[in-house]
C-alpha positions, 0 to 999 in steps of 0.5 A, spaced: 139 401 423 139 393 422 134 389 418 129 385 423 133 378 421 140 381 423 137 384 429 134 378 431 141 374 430 145 379 434 140 378 440 141 371 439 148 371 439 148 375 445 143 371 448 139 376 450 132 379 447 130 384 442 125 388 445 120 393 441 121 400 445 116 404 440 113 401 435 109 407 432 116 411 430 119 410 423 123 406 423 120 402 429 125 403 435 128 396 438 133 394 444 137 388 445 136 387 453 134 381 458 126 382 457 125 380 464 130 385 467 126 390 462 119 388 465 122 389 472 125 396 471 118 398 467 114 396 474 119 399 478 118 406 474 111 405 474 111 404 482 115 410 483 111 415 479 105 412 483 108 414 489 110 421 487 103 422 484 099 427 489 093 424 492 086 428 492 083 427 499 075 430 499 073 431 506 065 432 507 062 437 512 054 436 513 049 441 515 042 441 517 037 447 514 037 450 521 044 449 523 045 453 529 051 459 530 055 455 534 055 448 530 056 453 524 062 456 527 065 449 530 064 446 522 067 452 519 074 451 524 074 444 522 073 446 514 079 451 515 083 445 518 082 441 512 083 446 507 090 448 510 092 440 510 090 441 502 084 437 502 078 439 498 072 440 501 065 438 500 059 441 504 052 439 504 046 441 507 041 435 508 034 435 508 030 430 512 022 430 510 019 436 510 025 440 511 026 440 503 021 446 504 027 450 506 031 450 500 033 457 500 035 457 507 040 451 505 043 455 499 044 461 504 047 457 509 052 454 504 054 461 500 055 464 507 060 458 508 063 459 502 064 467 503 067 465 510 072 461 507 074 466 501 081 467 504 082 459 504 079 456 499 076 457 492 069 455 490 069 449 484 061 448 484 056 453 486 050 450 491 046 445 487 041 441 489 042 433 488 036 429 491 035 431 498 042 434 498 044 441 496 052 441 495 057 446 494 065 444 493 071 448 495 078 447 493 084 450 497 087 456 495 095 455 493 100 457 498 104 463 496 
């Protein structure tokens, strides 16, 4: 442990900078190093951390309130593929004009969709009406 004046003098003798590492510690922790090199290493560490972070992809699947069985099966197959890739899924029924009268049909459709994807995904959010859309959110189950 050195006083601030002594630490600055030592850094000056070595032609380096006095860098405060953790100001909240008691006493504050400092290091003698080249400041530009220190900044470069900090940026490099941040970049590595960012690269290692997993990116969450959200795929959307749109239904109509009277979606036919063939269309439903086709979209179900795509949803299974998205979930196996590790993407989150946002399925919604879009109501146009007077089709908002079929809210129950939309909810039944989304619940059936969630039920058919039960072995691949877990439900994050139950069907919820937001404006002209009824939305359900699913996320992939962890692989064993």
